C-alpha positions as CSV (number, residue, x, y, z in Angstrom):
1,M,0.0,0.0,0.0
2,L,2.9,2.4,0.7
3,D,4.4,1.7,-2.8
4,I,1.0,2.6,-4.3
5,R,0.9,5.7,-2.1
6,R,4.3,7.0,-3.5
7,H,2.9,7.0,-7.0
8,I,-0.3,9.0,-6.2
9,K,0.0,12.8,-6.1
10,D,-1.1,14.6,-2.9
11,G,-4.9,14.8,-2.8
12,G,-5.1,12.1,-5.4
13,L,-7.7,9.3,-5.3
14,L,-7.3,5.6,-5.1
15,V,-10.1,3.1,-5.8
16,V,-9.9,-0.4,-4.2
17,A,-12.3,-3.1,-5.2
18,E,-12.7,-6.5,-3.5
19,S,-14.7,-9.2,-5.2
20,S,-15.3,-11.5,-2.2
21,R,-18.8,-11.1,-0.8
22,L,-18.3,-13.9,1.7
23,L,-18.5,-11.5,4.6
24,V,-21.9,-10.1,3.4
25,P,-24.5,-12.5,4.8
26,F,-26.2,-14.8,2.3
27,K,-24.5,-13.3,-0.8
28,K,-22.2,-16.3,-1.2
29,S,-22.4,-19.6,0.5
30,L,-19.4,-21.4,1.9
31,A,-20.1,-24.2,-0.6
32,D,-19.5,-21.7,-3.4
33,L,-16.2,-20.8,-2.0
34,L,-15.0,-24.4,-1.3
35,N,-16.5,-26.0,-4.5
36,K,-15.1,-29.5,-5.5
37,Q,-15.4,-28.6,-9.2
38,H,-13.1,-25.5,-8.9
39,P,-9.6,-25.3,-7.4
40,A,-9.7,-24.1,-3.8
41,D,-9.4,-20.4,-3.3
42,T,-6.1,-20.1,-1.4
43,H,-6.2,-16.3,-0.8
44,P,-5.2,-15.9,2.8
45,F,-7.8,-13.3,3.8
46,Y,-10.9,-11.5,2.8
47,W,-11.6,-7.8,3.4
48,S,-14.5,-6.3,5.1
49,K,-15.4,-2.6,4.8
50,N,-13.9,-2.0,8.2
51,S,-10.7,-3.9,7.7
52,L,-10.0,-2.3,4.3
53,S,-10.9,1.2,5.5
54,A,-8.5,0.7,8.5
55,L,-5.7,-0.4,6.1
56,L,-6.2,2.6,3.9
57,K,-6.2,4.9,7.0
58,C,-2.9,3.4,8.2
59,A,-1.3,4.0,4.8
60,G,-2.4,7.6,4.8
61,F,-5.6,7.5,2.8
62,E,-9.0,8.7,3.9
63,P,-12.0,6.7,2.6
64,V,-14.4,9.2,1.0
65,A,-16.9,6.9,-0.7
66,V,-18.1,3.3,-0.3
67,N,-20.4,1.5,-2.7
68,R,-23.6,-0.3,-1.6
69,Y,-21.6,-3.6,-1.2
70,F,-24.5,-5.4,0.5
71,D,-26.5,-5.1,-2.8
72,S,-23.5,-5.9,-5.1
73,D,-20.9,-8.5,-5.7
74,I,-18.0,-6.2,-4.9
75,L,-16.9,-3.9,-2.2
76,A,-15.4,-0.7,-3.6
77,I,-13.8,2.1,-1.6
78,V,-12.6,5.4,-2.9
79,A,-9.9,6.9,-0.8
80,K,-8.1,10.3,-0.9
81,K,-4.3,10.6,-0.2
82,K,-3.7,12.5,3.0
83,N,-0.4,14.0,4.4
84,K,-0.1,11.7,7.4
85,I,0.7,8.0,7.6
86,Y,-0.5,6.1,10.7
87,L,1.6,3.0,11.1
88,E,1.3,2.8,14.9
């Protein structure tokens, strides 16, 4: 995230989209994720609105818009680059 930050001008915007809706109840069942007909999804984590927003804030971005992810198949957050980085 910090490498991305270096390439965005001050006040610039970043859009992050996450396709997993496993954390939105009833959008995707666990059977869809762990399906025998498709290779296992080995991605080590899934992002929620709160966890992705927290990561963006730590890297010096301020979330300014979030889509209606509970009605959609994706979670999308638009964040603006700020002057401070919070890596505490």
